[in-house]
C-alpha positions, 0 to 999 in steps of 0.5 A: 500499499502507497502512502497516498492509498494509506492515508486516502483509506484512514480518512474514509475510515471509521474505526468499524469492528475495532474494539478500544479499551479505555483503562481509565475511571470508567464511564459516566452513568448519565450518557447512555451510548450503544457504542460503549460496553459495560464498565469492567472492573480488573480481575472480574470484581464485585463491581463489574458492569456498574456504571459510573465516573466519579472523576470524569477523566475515563469518559472524557478519553472514551469520547475523544476515542469516538471522536476520532473513530465514531463506529468503533467499540469502547469497553471502560476498564476501571483502574482510578475511583474518586481521584486520579490515582492507582497501585502498579498492581491494580494496573497490571491487573487491568491490563491483563483484564483488557486483554481478554475483552476482545479488544485490539488497542488498549488505551493507557491516558497515564503514566508514572515515574515509579521505578517498580512499575517497570518490569511488570508493566513491560511484561503485561504489555508485552503479553498484548503485544504478543496476542496482537493487541495494541497498546498506545500509552501517554507521555508524562505531561511533566515529562521524564521517563515514565512508563508504559509510554517508554517500554518498548512494546507499547506504541508512545504518544505526546501531546502535539500542535496539531489542530485536526484529528487524524494529523499526527506525527510518527518517529521510529526511532524516538522515545516518545514515537507520536505526537497527536492531537490534544488541545484546540480540538473540542469534543462533546461532553456527555451533555453534547456541549463542546468541551475542550481539555489538552494534554497527553491524555487526550492525544492518547485517546486520539491516537486510539482512535487513529490506531482503531481507523488504520485496523479497520483498512488493514488488520495487524499487530503493533509492527504492522501498526508502526509501518502503517503510522510511518505512511499516514504520518504528518512530515515532522518538524526540525528535531529537537533534545533527545529524549533518551531511548525506550526500555528494551527487556526482551532477550531471546524473545523472552521477558526477562 
């Protein structure tokens, strides 16, 4: 497929038939949408299937995915409750649970600098990758080598100056591979009124919607999606300072 053909098909796609797991704070009980499945709790906790989003972050991210890929399906996997804080074990379990939902994309609009998160998050993201699931992870808004974005088995994204939803950059060798639209593109809220939020969380949800469109066009694994992104990306601007390399832990195809 040529770059011109890939870009044309990306613009025509809607994410039809692609399920995106949004690992976040749930989904607002006040917003019914047939494209959004019941909220899933990590590990099948007793609260599974209960609606609600106490902080609104997960609802916002899901809405942004649907703004980009309006015919995708969303499965909310709750890892945040009354605040945007969670534990490494719960996040590990949430990603593990997201793998079992039939999702082809897992959106992680979150990041941590905790050193004890590197190995478990690498392991569970690598398992998702081997299952053919594309994990999209946001860079930390305050910078630094935060995970899971800095892990090799995920597609990493930070916020860029883009004003169009399908405008993004891709740099294969960069620590943070992509930039995508965050601020400047209003998204309809649960009450239908447009709202604006920025930052890497929004950029990750934007890119997850783009990936859903690409998977509708040409299904495949993470390496395949990276190739499609290279064909469809907006030309890069001159490079800034290097952010360093990504975390690579595989030796001989095994997770260490």
